[in-house]
C-alpha angles and dihedrals in degrees: 000000000000089000089053090052089048089054093047090049092051089048091051091050092048086057092050094249097137097169093052089047093052094047093049093048090051087056090051092046089054091053093047090046090051090051090045086236118170090228089075092083093047091051089047089055091051092051091049094052093045090049089051089052094047091054094056 
């Protein structure tokens, strides 16, 4: 499920839909956090970078 969400987020990003990408990455991050998966930190960094770019 989380891998599918990551793919969906990348696709949204590729289409220029930043808000959908951020929302989808957040869903994936929650799953990774619940699983105590190390990818949680990676996804949080992606979200932070996308939010910085969205606010420019």
